[in-house]
C-alpha positions in Angstrom: -41.1 130.2 118.9 -40.0 132.9 121.4 -37.7 134.4 118.8 -40.5 134.5 116.1 -41.3 138.3 116.6 -37.6 139.1 116.5 -37.1 137.1 113.3 -40.2 138.7 111.7 -38.9 142.2 112.6 -35.5 141.5 111.2 -37.0 140.1 108.0 -39.3 143.2 107.7 -36.4 145.6 108.1 -34.3 143.6 105.6 -37.2 143.7 103.1 -37.7 147.4 103.5 -34.0 148.1 103.1 -34.0 146.0 99.9 -37.0 147.9 98.6 -35.5 151.2 99.5 -32.2 150.5 97.8 -33.5 148.5 94.8 -36.4 150.7 93.8 -35.5 153.4 91.4 -36.4 157.0 92.2 -38.9 157.6 89.4 -41.0 154.7 90.6 -41.1 156.1 94.1 -42.0 159.6 93.0 -45.8 159.2 92.7 -47.8 162.1 91.2 -51.3 160.9 91.9 -53.3 161.0 95.2 -53.0 157.3 95.9 -54.2 156.5 99.4 -56.0 159.6 100.7 -56.2 161.0 104.3 -59.0 159.4 106.1 -58.3 156.0 104.7 -57.3 153.2 107.1 -54.2 152.5 104.9 -53.1 156.2 104.9 -50.9 155.8 108.0 -49.3 152.7 106.6 -48.6 154.5 103.3 -46.9 157.4 105.2 -44.9 154.9 107.4 -43.5 153.1 104.3 -42.5 156.5 102.8 -40.5 157.4 106.0 -38.9 153.9 106.0 -37.9 154.3 102.4 -36.3 157.7 103.2 -34.5 156.3 106.2 -32.8 153.6 104.3 -31.8 155.9 101.4 -28.1 156.7 102.0 -27.5 158.9 99.0 -28.1 162.6 99.9 -29.2 163.4 96.4 -31.7 160.5 96.3 -33.1 161.4 99.7 -33.9 164.9 98.4 -35.5 163.7 95.3 -37.6 161.1 97.1 -38.7 163.7 99.7 -39.8 166.0 96.9 -41.7 163.2 95.3 -43.6 162.6 98.6 -44.4 166.3 98.6 -45.9 165.9 95.1 -48.1 163.1 96.3 -49.3 165.2 99.2 -50.2 167.9 96.7 -52.2 165.4 94.7 -54.1 164.4 97.9 -54.8 168.1 98.6 -56.1 168.5 95.1 -58.4 165.5 95.5 -59.6 166.9 98.8 -60.5 170.2 97.2 -62.4 168.5 94.4 -64.3 166.4 97.0 -65.1 169.6 99.0 -63.2 168.1 102.0 -61.2 171.1 103.5 -59.9 168.8 106.4 -58.2 166.5 103.8 -56.7 169.6 102.1 -55.4 171.0 105.3 -53.9 167.7 106.4 -52.3 167.0 103.1 -50.8 170.5 102.8 -49.3 170.3 106.2 -47.5 167.1 105.2 -46.6 168.7 101.8 -45.0 171.7 103.6 -43.0 169.3 105.9 -41.7 167.3 102.9 -40.6 170.4 100.9 -39.0 172.0 104.0 -37.1 168.7 104.7 -36.0 168.6 101.0 -34.6 172.1 101.2 -32.7 171.4 104.5 -31.2 168.2 103.1 -30.2 170.0 99.9 -28.5 172.8 101.8 -26.5 170.3 104.0 -24.9 168.7 100.9 -21.2 169.7 101.0 -20.9 169.7 97.2 -22.0 173.3 96.5 -22.7 172.5 92.8 -24.9 169.5 93.6 -26.6 171.5 96.4 -27.4 174.4 94.1 -28.7 171.9 91.4 -31.1 170.3 93.9 -32.3 173.6 95.2 -33.1 174.6 91.6 -35.1 171.4 91.2 -37.1 172.2 94.3 -37.8 175.8 93.2 -39.0 174.6 89.8 -41.2 171.9 91.4 -42.9 174.2 93.8 -43.5 176.7 91.0 -45.2 174.0 88.9 -47.2 173.0 91.9 -48.7 176.5 92.1 -49.7 176.4 88.5 -51.5 173.1 89.1 -53.3 174.6 92.1 -54.3 177.7 90.2 -56.0 175.5 87.6 -57.6 173.5 90.3 -58.9 176.7 91.9 -60.9 177.5 88.8 -62.8 174.2 88.8 -63.4 173.3 92.4 -66.7 174.1 94.2 -67.0 177.5 96.0 -66.7 175.8 99.4 -63.2 174.5 98.5 -61.7 177.7 97.0 -60.4 178.9 100.4 -58.6 175.7 101.0 -57.0 175.8 97.6 -55.9 179.4 98.2 -54.2 178.3 101.4 -52.5 175.5 99.5 -51.1 178.0 96.9 -49.8 180.2 99.8 -48.0 177.2 101.4 -46.4 176.2 98.1 -45.4 179.9 97.4 -43.8 180.2 100.8 -41.7 177.0 100.3 -40.7 178.2 96.8 -39.5 181.4 98.3 -37.4 179.6 100.9 -35.9 177.3 98.2 -35.0 180.3 96.0 -33.4 182.1 99.0 -31.2 179.1 99.8 -30.3 178.7 96.1 -29.2 182.3 95.9 -27.0 181.8 99.0 -25.5 178.6 97.5 -24.7 180.4 94.3 -22.9 183.3 96.1 -20.4 181.0 98.0 -16.7 181.2 96.9 -14.2 178.4 97.7 -12.1 179.2 100.8 -8.3 178.5 101.1 -9.0 175.1 102.5 -10.9 174.2 99.4 -7.9 175.0 97.1 -5.5 172.0 96.6 -1.9 172.9 97.2 0.3 173.4 94.0 2.4 170.3 94.0 5.6 170.1 91.9 5.9 167.4 89.4 8.7 165.8 91.4 8.3 165.4 95.1 10.7 164.2 97.8 9.8 161.3 100.0 7.7 162.2 103.0 10.8 161.9 105.3 13.1 164.3 103.5 13.1 168.1 103.9 15.6 170.2 102.1 17.8 172.7 104.0 18.5 175.8 102.0 21.6 177.9 102.5 21.1 181.6 103.1 22.7 183.6 100.2 22.8 187.3 99.4 20.7 186.9 96.4 19.5 183.3 96.2 18.0 182.0 93.0 14.9 179.9 93.6 14.2 177.5 90.8 10.7 177.3 89.4 8.7 174.0 89.7 9.6 173.2 86.1 13.3 173.7 86.7 13.1 171.5 89.8 11.4 168.9 87.8 14.0 168.9 85.1 16.9 168.2 87.4 15.2 165.8 89.8 17.2 162.9 91.1 15.6 159.7 92.2 15.7 159.5 96.0 17.8 156.8 97.7 16.0 154.5 100.1 15.9 155.8 103.6 16.8 153.0 106.1 16.7 155.0 109.3 13.6 155.7 111.4 11.5 158.7 110.5 12.8 162.0 111.8 10.5 164.2 114.0 7.9 166.2 112.2 9.1 169.7 111.5 6.5 172.5 111.9 8.8 175.3 110.5 12.1 175.5 108.6 14.5 177.7 110.5 17.7 179.1 108.9 20.2 180.5 111.5 21.4 184.0 110.8 25.1 183.7 109.9 27.6 184.8 107.3 27.0 183.8 103.8 27.0 180.0 103.4 26.9 177.6 100.5 25.8 174.0 100.2 28.7 171.9 99.0 28.4 168.6 97.2 31.7 167.3 98.5 32.9 167.3 102.2 35.7 169.7 103.1 38.7 168.2 105.0 39.5 169.6 108.3 42.7 171.7 108.3 44.0 174.6 110.1 43.1 176.9 107.2 39.7 175.4 106.9 36.9 176.3 109.2 35.5 173.7 111.4 32.7 171.7 109.9 29.5 173.5 110.6 26.9 172.0 112.8 23.6 171.1 111.1 21.1 174.0 111.1 18.8 174.1 114.0 15.3 172.9 113.1 12.3 174.0 115.2 10.6 170.8 116.0 7.4 169.5 117.6 7.4 166.5 119.8 8.4 163.5 117.7 5.7 161.5 116.1 6.5 157.8 116.1 6.2 156.1 112.7 6.8 152.6 111.5 8.8 151.7 108.4 7.0 151.9 105.1 4.0 153.7 106.7 4.0 157.4 105.8 2.9 160.0 108.3 -0.5 161.6 107.9 -0.5 164.7 105.8 -1.7 167.8 107.8 -5.0 169.3 106.8 -3.5 172.8 106.7 0.2 173.0 105.5 2.6 174.4 108.1 3.8 177.9 107.5 7.4 178.6 106.7 8.8 180.7 109.6 12.5 181.7 109.1 14.5 182.8 112.2 15.8 185.8 110.3 14.5 187.8 107.3 14.9 186.0 104.0 15.0 188.6 101.2 13.7 188.2 97.7 11.6 185.1 98.3 8.0 185.9 97.2 5.2 184.8 99.5 3.2 183.5 96.5 5.7 180.8 95.7 4.8 177.2 95.9 6.6 174.7 98.1 10.3 174.4 97.1 11.4 170.8 96.8 15.1 170.0 96.3 16.4 166.9 94.5 16.8 163.9 96.9 20.2 162.7 97.9 22.0 161.1 100.8 21.6 163.2 103.9 24.6 165.5 104.4 25.7 168.3 106.7 25.5 172.0 106.0 28.9 173.6 105.7 29.3 177.4 105.8 31.5 178.6 102.8 32.2 181.7 100.9 29.4 183.8 99.5 27.9 182.3 96.4 24.6 182.4 94.5 24.6 178.8 93.2 23.2 175.6 94.7 25.4 172.7 95.5 24.2 169.2 96.3 22.1 169.8 99.4 22.3 167.9 102.6 18.9 166.5 103.4 17.6 166.2 106.9 15.0 163.4 107.5 11.7 165.1 108.2 8.0 165.0 107.2 6.2 166.2 104.1 7.7 169.5 103.0 5.8 172.6 104.2 3.7 174.4 101.6 3.1 178.1 101.5 -0.4 178.5 99.8 -1.2 181.4 97.6 -3.3 183.9 99.6 -6.8 183.9 98.2 -9.3 186.6 99.4 -12.3 184.9 101.0 -15.6 186.8 100.5 -17.6 187.3 103.6 -21.2 186.4 103.2 -23.5 188.5 105.4 -25.8 186.5 107.6 -29.3 186.0 106.3 -31.9 188.4 107.7 -33.9 186.9 110.6 -37.2 185.2 109.6 -40.3 187.3 110.2 -42.3 185.6 112.9 -44.5 188.5 114.0 -48.2 188.4 113.0 -49.9 191.5 111.6 -51.6 193.7 114.1 -55.3 194.3 113.4 -56.9 197.6 114.4 -59.9 199.9 113.7 -62.4 197.2 112.9 -65.7 199.0 111.9 -68.9 198.4 110.0 -70.3 200.8 107.4 -73.5 200.9 105.4 -75.3 198.4 107.6 -78.9 197.7 106.5 -81.4 194.9 106.8 -79.5 192.4 104.8 -75.9 193.6 104.3 -72.9 195.5 105.7 -69.3 196.4 104.9 -66.6 195.5 107.4 -63.3 197.5 107.4 -60.1 197.1 109.3 -56.4 198.0 109.2 -53.1 196.1 109.6 -49.7 197.5 110.5 -48.1 195.6 107.5 -49.3 194.4 104.1 -51.4 191.3 104.5 -54.2 189.4 102.8 -57.5 189.4 104.7 -60.6 187.3 105.0 -63.9 187.5 107.0 -65.7 184.7 108.8 -69.3 185.3 109.8 -70.1 183.1 112.8 -73.4 181.1 112.9 -73.3 181.1 109.1 -71.3 179.3 106.4 -69.9 182.6 105.1 -66.1 182.8 104.7 -65.2 185.7 102.4 -61.6 186.2 101.2 -60.0 189.5 100.4 -57.2 188.6 98.0 -55.2 191.9 97.9 -52.2 192.3 100.1 -52.8 195.8 101.6 -52.9 197.6 105.0 -56.5 198.8 104.6 -59.0 196.1 104.2 -62.7 196.1 103.2 -65.1 193.2 102.7 -68.8 193.4 101.7 -71.1 190.9 103.5 -74.6 190.3 102.2 -77.4 187.7 102.5 -78.0 188.5 106.2 -81.2 188.6 108.1 -82.8 191.8 109.3 -82.6 192.9 113.0 -80.0 190.2 113.8 -76.8 190.4 115.7 -73.8 188.7 114.0 -70.2 188.1 115.2 -67.5 188.6 112.6 -63.9 187.4 112.7 -61.5 189.4 110.5 -58.3 187.6 109.6 -54.9 188.9 108.3 -51.9 186.9 106.9 -48.6 188.4 105.9 -46.2 187.2 103.2 -44.3 185.1 105.8 -47.4 183.2 106.7 -47.9 184.8 110.1 -51.7 185.1 110.9 -53.8 187.1 113.3 -57.5 187.7 113.8 -60.0 189.9 115.7 -63.6 189.6 116.4 -66.4 192.3 116.4 -70.2 192.3 116.4 -72.8 194.2 114.4 -76.6 194.2 114.2 -78.5 194.4 110.9 -81.2 197.1 110.7 -84.9 196.3 111.0 -86.9 196.3 107.9 -87.5 199.7 106.5 -91.3 199.5 106.8 -92.6 203.0 107.1 -95.3 204.7 105.0 -95.8 201.9 102.5 -95.5 199.2 105.2 -94.1 195.7 104.9 -96.2 192.6 104.4 -96.4 190.4 107.5 -98.9 187.9 106.2 -99.9 187.4 102.6 -102.4 184.6 101.8 -105.1 183.8 99.4 -107.7 184.1 102.2 -108.8 187.0 104.3 -106.6 188.4 107.1 -108.1 191.3 109.0 -108.3 193.4 112.2 -104.9 192.8 113.8 -104.2 193.5 117.4 -100.7 194.0 118.9 -99.2 194.1 122.3 -95.4 193.9 122.6 -94.1 191.5 119.9 -97.4 189.6 120.0 -99.8 190.0 117.1 -103.1 188.3 116.6 -105.4 188.6 113.6 -108.5 187.0 112.1 -108.1 184.7 109.1 -110.7 183.1 106.9 -110.1 180.6 104.1 -113.6 179.2 104.1 -116.9 179.8 105.8 -115.6 180.3 109.3 -113.2 182.9 110.8 -110.1 181.6 112.7 -107.5 183.3 114.9 -103.7 183.3 114.2 -100.7 184.4 116.2 -97.3 185.9 115.2 -94.3 186.7 117.4 -92.4 189.6 115.7 -89.2 188.9 117.8 -88.9 185.2 117.2 -90.8 184.8 114.0 -93.0 182.1 115.6 -96.4 181.6 114.0 -99.3 179.5 115.3 -103.0 179.0 114.8 -105.1 179.7 117.9 -108.6 178.9 116.5 -109.3 176.9 113.4 -112.7 175.3 113.7 -114.7 174.1 110.6 -118.0 174.4 112.4 -117.6 177.4 114.7 -115.8 180.6 114.0 -115.3 184.0 115.6 -118.4 185.9 116.2 -117.0 188.7 114.1 -113.5 189.7 113.2 -112.9 192.2 116.1 -113.9 189.9 119.0 -110.5 189.2 120.5 -107.7 191.0 122.3 -104.3 190.4 123.9 -102.3 191.7 126.8 -99.0 190.1 125.8 -99.3 187.0 127.9 -102.9 186.0 127.2 -105.4 186.2 124.4 -109.2 186.5 124.8 -111.6 185.6 122.0 -115.2 184.6 121.3 -115.8 181.3 119.6 -119.4 180.4 118.9 -121.3 182.1 121.7 -118.7 181.6 124.5 -115.6 183.6 125.5 -112.2 181.9 126.1 -108.9 182.8 127.6 -105.8 181.4 126.0 -102.3 181.4 127.6 -99.6 182.2 125.0 -96.8 180.5 127.1 -98.6 177.3 127.9 -101.3 177.1 125.1 -103.9 176.3 127.8 -107.5 177.5 127.1 -110.1 178.4 129.7 -113.8 179.2 129.1 -114.7 182.2 131.2 -118.5 182.7 130.3 -121.5 180.6 131.3 -124.2 179.3 129.1 -125.4 182.8 128.2 -122.1 183.6 126.5 -121.0 187.1 125.5 -119.8 189.4 122.8 -116.8 191.7 121.9 -114.3 190.8 124.7 -111.3 193.1 125.4 -108.7 193.0 128.1 -105.8 194.7 129.8 -103.2 193.1 132.1 -105.5 191.9 134.8 -109.1 192.0 133.5 -111.4 190.8 130.7 -114.7 192.7 129.9 -117.5 191.9 127.5 -121.2 192.4 127.2 -123.9 189.8 127.5 -126.8 189.1 125.1 -129.0 191.3 127.3 -126.5 194.3 126.9 -125.1 194.0 130.4 -121.3 194.6 131.0 -119.3 191.8 132.8 -115.7 191.8 134.1 -113.5 188.7 134.7 -110.6 188.9 137.1 -107.7 187.0 135.5 -105.9 186.4 138.8 -108.8 185.3 140.9 -111.0 183.8 138.2 -114.0 185.7 139.5 -116.7 187.3 137.3 -118.8 190.2 138.3 -121.5 192.3 136.6 -120.6 196.0 136.0 -123.8 197.5 134.6 -127.5 197.0 135.2 -130.1 196.1 132.6 -130.7 199.3 130.6 -134.1 201.0 130.4 -135.4 204.0 128.4 -133.5 205.3 125.5 -130.3 203.5 126.6 -131.6 200.0 126.6 -128.2 198.5 127.3 -124.4 198.9 127.0 -122.1 197.4 124.4 -118.4 197.4 123.2 -116.7 197.8 126.6 -112.9 198.4 126.9 -110.9 198.3 130.1 -107.7 199.8 131.4 -106.8 199.4 135.1 -109.7 200.6 137.2 -111.6 202.3 134.4 -114.0 201.0 131.8 -115.4 202.8 128.7 -118.4 201.5 126.8 -121.2 202.7 124.5 -124.9 202.8 125.3 -127.2 200.9 123.0 -130.0 203.2 121.9 -132.6 201.4 119.8 -130.0 199.0 118.6 -127.5 201.8 117.7 -124.5 203.0 119.7 -125.0 206.4 121.3 -123.5 207.9 124.4 -119.9 207.0 125.5 -119.5 206.3 129.2 -116.4 206.4 131.4 -116.9 204.1 134.4 -114.7 204.2 137.5 -114.5 200.7 139.1 -113.3 202.0 142.4 -115.8 204.7 143.1 -118.6 203.3 140.9 -118.9 206.8 139.2 -119.8 206.8 135.6 -120.4 209.7 133.2 -121.0 210.5 129.6 -118.0 211.9 127.8 -119.3 212.0 124.2 -121.3 210.2 121.6 -120.2 207.6 119.1 -119.1 203.9 118.9 -116.3 201.5 119.9 -114.4 203.5 122.5 -110.9 202.6 123.5 -109.0 203.6 126.6 -105.3 203.6 127.5 -103.7 205.5 130.3 -105.2 209.1 130.5 -106.9 209.0 127.1 -110.0 207.7 125.5 -110.7 207.7 121.7 -113.8 206.7 119.7 -115.5 207.2 116.4 -117.7 210.2 117.2 -121.1 211.2 116.2 -120.5 214.9 117.1 -119.3 215.1 113.5 -119.8 212.2 111.1 -116.8 210.0 111.1 -114.9 212.2 113.4 -112.1 210.8 115.7 -112.6 212.1 119.2 -109.9 212.3 121.8 -110.8 212.7 125.5 -108.2 213.4 128.3 -109.4 211.9 131.6 -107.3 214.0 133.9 -108.2 217.3 132.2 -111.8 216.4 131.3 -111.3 217.8 127.8 -112.3 216.5 124.4 -111.2 217.4 120.9 -111.4 216.1 117.3 -108.1 214.8 115.9 -109.2 213.5 112.5 -111.8 211.9 110.2 -112.3 208.2 110.1 -113.1 205.1 112.3 -111.6 202.2 114.1 -109.5 204.5 116.4 -106.9 203.0 118.8 -104.7 204.8 121.4 -101.4 203.8 122.9 -99.2 206.2 124.9 -99.4 209.6 123.1 -100.2 208.2 119.7 -103.7 207.7 118.0 -104.2 205.6 114.9 -107.3 205.3 112.8 -108.6 204.4 109.3 -109.5 207.3 107.1 -112.5 207.0 104.9 -111.2 209.9 102.8 -108.0 208.4 101.4 -108.5 204.8 102.6 -105.2 205.0 104.4 -104.1 204.7 108.1 -103.5 208.0 109.8 -101.3 208.7 112.8 -101.9 211.5 115.3 -99.2 212.5 117.8 -100.9 213.8 121.0 -97.7 215.5 122.4 -96.9 217.5 119.2 -100.4 217.8 117.8 -99.1 216.7 114.4 -100.8 214.2 112.1 -99.0 211.8 109.7 -101.0 210.4 106.8 -100.3 207.9 104.1 -99.6 204.5 105.6 -100.4 202.0 102.9 -101.2 202.5 99.3 -104.9 203.4 99.5 -106.2 199.9 98.7 -108.5 199.8 101.8 -107.9 198.9 105.4 -109.3 197.2 108.5 -108.6 197.6 112.2 -105.3 199.4 112.7 -103.6 199.0 116.1 -100.4 200.4 117.6 -97.9 199.4 120.3 -95.1 201.8 121.0 -93.5 202.4 117.6 -95.1 199.5 115.7 -98.2 200.0 113.6 -100.3 197.1 112.2 -103.3 197.0 109.9 -105.2 194.9 107.4 -104.3 196.0 103.8 -106.3 195.2 100.7 -103.7 196.3 98.1 -103.0 192.7 97.0 -106.6 191.8 96.6 -107.1 194.9 94.5 -104.1 194.1 92.2 -104.4 190.3 92.1 -107.8 188.7 91.8 -106.5 185.4 93.2 -106.0 187.1 96.5 -109.6 187.6 97.6 -109.1 189.5 100.9 -106.8 191.8 102.9 -103.4 190.9 104.2 -101.6 192.0 107.4 -99.0 194.8 107.1 -96.9 196.7 109.6 -94.7 199.8 109.8 -92.1 201.0 112.2 -92.4 204.6 113.3 -89.4 206.9 113.7 -88.7 208.5 117.0 -90.1 211.9 115.9 -93.6 210.6 115.2 
C-alpha cells in the first residue's frame, strides 16, 4: 500500500505519454472555446495541454500542437468578448501570445531550414486568419467588449509580425561550407591508405572519372592502422618518379630513397576491422614546398590501391607509375571554396514606451470637453475617465492625439488617464484633471424645480435654497443644496401650512418658518426643530447669523437669540397713526421694520439694538437690510425701489418694482413693467434687466453671484402646470 501513490503516478505518466504519442495532431488542435477561463476544469485543461506538448518529441508536431493551443485560446477570448467578460479576454490572449511566441521559437530552432521556414509560414498564415476572425467578432460584440477585442487584434498582429520577421531571416540563410558534402570520387581507397604523389615538373592530375576507370581493388591490409596524417608533405628534391618495380642496388644506381616524411599527429589507436572516425572538417593539404599547377578547387585525389611500396627518386618524368601506398587515415579533402553570406544581426527590439506630453483640455463646457496630448512616436491612444465607465479609444497611430468626451455632469471635477501604445506594444499613460463648467444660466435662467404645483418665493444663503410649495390646500416648505444636489421637504402638513409664502428665512445653517400660528427654528445639519414662540405666536420671521425677529399679533417686534435661546421685546405697543410695527428684518445689531398705519405699511424705521436709537428713513413696505444698505418698496413714488446707505445717511431710487432684496453691492427686485427680475449694481450704478421670459415672477433673492426667483413661464405655456417654478441664474463677474 505504501507504493500505491508511486504506482498511480507512474501509470498516469504512462497514460499521458500514450495519449500524447498516439493522438493525431488534427484531433488535438481544437478550434472551439472548450473549457473557459473561470471554470474549475480550466487549470486541468491547460495542464493536460502542457503534458501533451512535453511528451511530443517531434519538433514539427510540437510546433503544430502549440499553434493549435493558441487557436483554442483565441476561441476562449472570442467567447469572453461575446459574454462581455474583459477579464476572460485578457487572460485568454495572454496565453494565446505565450503559445504563438513558443511556436515561433520552436520553429526557429529546427535545424532543417526548409522545415523551419515552412512552419514559420504556417504560423504567419494562422495569425493573419486570427485577425480576420477577431475583426468580424469586433463588429458583433457589445460596446463594452470592443476595447478587449481591439487589444486581442493588436496581440495577434504583433505575433504575426514576429513570425514574418523570423521567416524572412530563415529564407535569407545560405548553406555554409560545413553544409556542403565533400565531392567523393567513385572509387575510394580504404581508410588506412593514403597515396604518396611524386613531385614532377608538370604533373598530370587525373580527373575523378579517370581515376575511377583505372581503379584497382585494394589488397587486404593485415598490419595495424598507421597514425592519422593531418597533412601530406612532399620533400623538396630533384624530380622523382614513382616506379612500379623496385630498382636493384648497384654502384651506378642511387641508393633506395627513404620514404617521404609525413607530418603526423600523435597516433590514434585503432582495432582491426574498426575504421577510424571521419573528421568533421577535412584536413587541409599542406605541402612543404610549392606544388605548381595544382588548382585549389580540385577534389581529393585518390590513387589506385596496391601493396605498400617505397618511393624511389628517378629521372624526371611526367607519368605515374604504380604508387607506393603508406598506411594512413581517410585521404584529406580540399573543399571547393564557397562564399558564405554574412547576415547582419537583427535590429534590437523596441522596448521603450512612448513619451506623453502636453496634455490639455479644450472646449470644456457643462457636459463635454476635448482632451489632447502628444507622443514622441506614432502610437494609438485611448482615454479612461475615472469614476465613470467611459473608456474611449483613438484608433489612429499618430503623434498628436485628440479625443472628445461627452455625457459629463456640470460643475464636476474629473480625472482623465490618457494612454499611448506603439507598434511594438509598449504602453504608457498620464493623468490629468479638468472641471466641467457650471450651467450657463444667465438671463433666461435655468429651471431648478419644475412641478405641477406651486413653487414660489425662494430664499438663498450660500448653496442653501428654500422655497414654498403647494400641491393642495396647504403650503409646505422644501430645501435644495446647490452644491450636493440634496433635496428634502422641511414642512409638509395636510392640516397646517405656512401662514403665507414669505414667512421663512435661512442663514445657511438654520431655517426659520411659521407653521400655523407658531414660529419654528430648523437645524439643516441635524434636522432638529425647535419652537421659539409662545402661545401668542408670530408672523413674518426673518433671521441673520445669530438672531430671529418677527412681529406678534399685537404688532410688537420680538427678537430671539439663537445662541442663548432668549427672547426679548424690541418695540412697544404702538399708538396714534403708527398703531404697531410689522415686517422686521435683522442684520447684526440693526433691525429695520415698517410701521402699521391703519392696517397699511407706512414709515420705514432703522433701529439700533446697541444704542436703542431708531429713526425713520423712508416710507414703504417690506424693508430688507444687509451690511451698510437697506432696500424697500417705496411709497415716495409708486412701486419705486428705494436704496438707503446707513453710513452716509443717503437715499435714492434705483428702479421700479417690488420684493427688493440686497446682498453685498447688488440689489434685485421684480419689475411690474416687464414682469422680469432686474439687477442693480450699487458700485457701478448700472442696471441689468431681462432675467426670465416675462411670464411673471415672485420673490427674487440673491447671494453673491447666484440669483433665484419664482417663474411662471411654464404655467403660462402649459395649462397642466398650474403655478410658478423655481429658476436660478449665475451672474458674471462684471455685474
